[in-house]
Steps between C-alpha positions, in 0.01 A plus 500: 500500500282189472618174645463335162712223360815596691350431839348168390851394401580497872378140491831402346644480853240243600586296192874528568448403864288199405758377248786563742328326790419205279860481379643510852250239618594275210873523570444433870282199411780359284748528787261337748405222257867420438568480873198277561598263217827403672456209741749393767644154451739379767588174335511352153595829334708484181873501568810617320855394586770768472859423605375215714238710679133426440266793456125497476327729253139598440291310249235690306286452195466738204206687654697563817799625299275745312339608825844566649580729205174688557586524870837657416321752281248569777774547757676748270177697454436517874860606559470784249173612659654511847812678378297755306288565811815559702638739237176698498507533877868591508454762225215661693701514821794656317266755344336603828844529662602769249185712457629755749332670796120475504245744639119506473323721251283732707229556242464129423515259797661168421734644237875503565735769370857404414784745454570452130584772251325310220122508445381161620176341617459128556336227705733249665448198721333161495240425769489858628602723209557871557494807277816708463562834333821696476540850640560616143156366402325692777674823401450449126131408469191706564242376752278355226793327332627357828152374590478320165842342550414388853169352383697303241742366763229427757330282242823300465505471879139384535543225239849407629635532147866461610415159646302397192782595264762332719299175512453509125870555440592209728260267321618603153866450595446158657244351261701546182303221329179710503578748218198726546588596858755768412254668263224496762725635775628780276143585407393508864771757571358720221141449613595592858600844375182535293285405800681749722464774237129425476464522879684833506277641224181387675611635840392853418363714220765606250720208594618444142655845477657484846655157443616582147666823611664318793642238264636774276659670800668172599620447144640851463676511838626144536746276317395402150267202497469483879126571516385197305251696290422242234302585186225271629464706818474818295237339276307383805495853644363617165229233510650274232443123540793267549630299205643220712377149430544181697780290342271213407767274349727530804206437729398193302859370503524557875175315570615216275832473685328497841247240384771277352718520812202433726406192299861383493550535876170326568575209269861434597433542873255211481754274327823615663678254723840551660676308776806604701671391820600855612807361680751780563865458401722455805215371715431180313698239317251526217449872434239599247619676186189717507677710761791544261256649247418795725773720355410435133133556590582831666714596203212428265265713707751785503550482124126504434454789742764706320341422167158602631631836618686576175352800333271584794493859617686582817289567806399858568378667820134452589368835387254647258573856401328775308 
């Protein structure tokens, strides 16, 4: 099976990573710029009298107010990214805790056998991924079929596909304002399977037949739909080119959003000016109201974070299966 158009589509991960890194950098820059724009002012701060008690409050211009809004958005994005990372890690730990007893596969060093009655083969892990097959898989497949399946999974391991997919999912969940990310991450998951199929076919002569028959054996002996044999994978094994196209309009919209936000942060950070006394209530006779705004600020971040996660897929274990 020639590498062809399917393998060149593997560049979608690089594009997704570049957009995601740029988005995270932009949100972090907004948070830092907002913090830098606030200057301490011990005296002469604006005051407000409430029930005979004088409070100081921060003074800020329109640019600073806009920058604070962008900082809230950036904080929400970073919070979602951290929470998604934690969910990914927790899901992987829960998965590895329930895979059952593990023993090495004698005929293939580095492959772990789990005691599962279902036909399974997958690669799991982040920095040091491992290949797993179920005992049912070893008993079900012929030597040629098993070799093709293991070549497929070892390719996932060498490229650290579980880590790549997990990173893409985290970025797409957090950076909800970059619409093309979800499409690129979903495409990378498909391309990962096409790349692994291609590696399995090229591993030895007659690889197409061995891999195809192994996929059929998985499909016939496992739960319906558990093998992930998409029509595109079948077409690729038959030498048919992929029909997928880069979503140009979503990509253009995403680049426009990033460019506009970058320009906005750059412009308002140069004009933003905010002053606050930072006096804490209870420790000063003139406490600063900016401290009293912490709870509304946190509430805004939480609301934006929930909105960003709405509709996002739940985290799944870090594995790439046959």
